C-alpha positions, -999 to +999 in steps of 0.1 A: +000+000+000+017+032-011+020+058+016+003+092+017+014+122+038+006+112+074-023+132+087-021+146+122-057+156+132-062+169+167-091+152+186-107+170+215-105+149+247-141+160+253-153+146+220-177+117+225-165+083+212-180+072+179-198+040+177-182+032+144-147+035+157-123+017+133-086+012+127-077+046+112-045+037+093-029+004+085-001+007+059+016-025+048+050-036+038+062-068+021+052-068-016+033-092-037+051-124-026+046-118+011+010-108+004+004-141-013+020-160+016+001-140+043+034-126+056+028-088+053+038-063+079+010-040+091+017-006+107-017+002+122-032+027+145-067+028+160-088+020+190-081-011+210-116-024+204-112-020+167-080-041+168-098-068+187-125-069+160-101-068+131-075-092+145-087-124+127-086-106+093-053-090+100-037-123+111-049-139+079-029-115+059+000-106+081+032-121+095+034-092+119+009-066+130+022-036+149-004-018+170+010+017+172-015+035+193-048+053+188-036+085+171-047+088+135-018+089+110+009+072+132+009+041+109+015+063+079+044+080+096+060+047+103+054+037+066+070+068+053+102+061+073+101+026+058+098+041+022+127+064+028+149+034+036+135+012+009+140+039-018+176+047-007+185+010-004+172+003-040+191+032-054+223+023-037+220-013-046+216-004-083+246+020-079+267-007-063+261-034-089+267-009-118+299+003-101+310-033-099+303-037-136+325-006-142+353-024-124+349-053-148+338-077-121+316-107-126+284-091-112+269-125-105+298-133-083+295-098-067+259-107-059+270-139-043+297-123-022+277-092-011+247-112+000+270-130+024+287-099+036+280-068+058+271-046+028+240-067+020+205-054+024+171-068+018+167-047-013+200-057-027+191-093-023+156-088-037+162-064-066+196-073-080+185-107-094+163-086-117+194-068-130+213-101-134+184-116-153+180-085-175+143-087-166+127-054-157+091-066-155+076-043-129+073-060-095+075-025-081+076+004-106+101+033-107+072+057-105+062+044-071+095+057-056+094+089-075+061+095-057+070+080-023+104+098-020+087+129-032+064+126-002+094+121+020+110+152+005+078+173+010+075+163+046+112+170+053+109+205+037+078+213+057+095+202+089+128+219+080+145+186+083+174+179+059+172+147+039+203+147+017+206+110+010+169+105+004+170+136-019+198+121-040+179+088-043+148+107-054+167+123-082+179+090-095+143+077-097+132+110-113+160+106-139+151+070-145+114+079-150+124+108-173+144+083-194+112+064-202+114+037-176+088+049-151+066+019-155+095-006-154+109-023-123+125+000-099+158-018-104+159+001-137+179+027-118+208+003-127+200+006-164+200+044-162+234+044-145+248+019-170+236+041-199+253+071-184+285+052-179+284+035-213+282+000-197+262-031-208+242-049-182+224-082-190+195-075-213+206-039-221+231-046-248+206-036-276+191-006-259 
């Protein structure tokens, strides 16, 4: 579920409780594979009684459900932090594997080594196989992170909070989308960097 800017409405303590009280926000993380396996992570906020009612449905879909309090929008705030990290990790994974190619390394071996080393990340392990296969069928499109990191950037600007690394990652996704790959897999950032550097990645030789 893509994030939206987290709302922060103020509720008067004197306001009467609503009979139709529900879980106000429940962003998810995990992607299509984890969704199919019922292993999603939910970042939810809402009334305790709402969680009690929703628990059977949530448990059917989730590996983990985090109950993050009653304040509306808290789940969305957690989700946006997740998207900051996810976008940065995808961008740097693509940068790393393309940098390895520029060093004339066997990038399949690079993948094997890095996934057993301290530099590994979930995104490196999940996305770089798409690059190695030359398959940019969209499991998660570039345009999603153009949007999500744009939201991160907007929030940071409003809060006067510097986000230099997230901003650099956002520009890589914007550049990749501008190059016509917005609907392709987000690992297409590697294709963009390869084009800029004059390198051939698997599947890009004829592009």
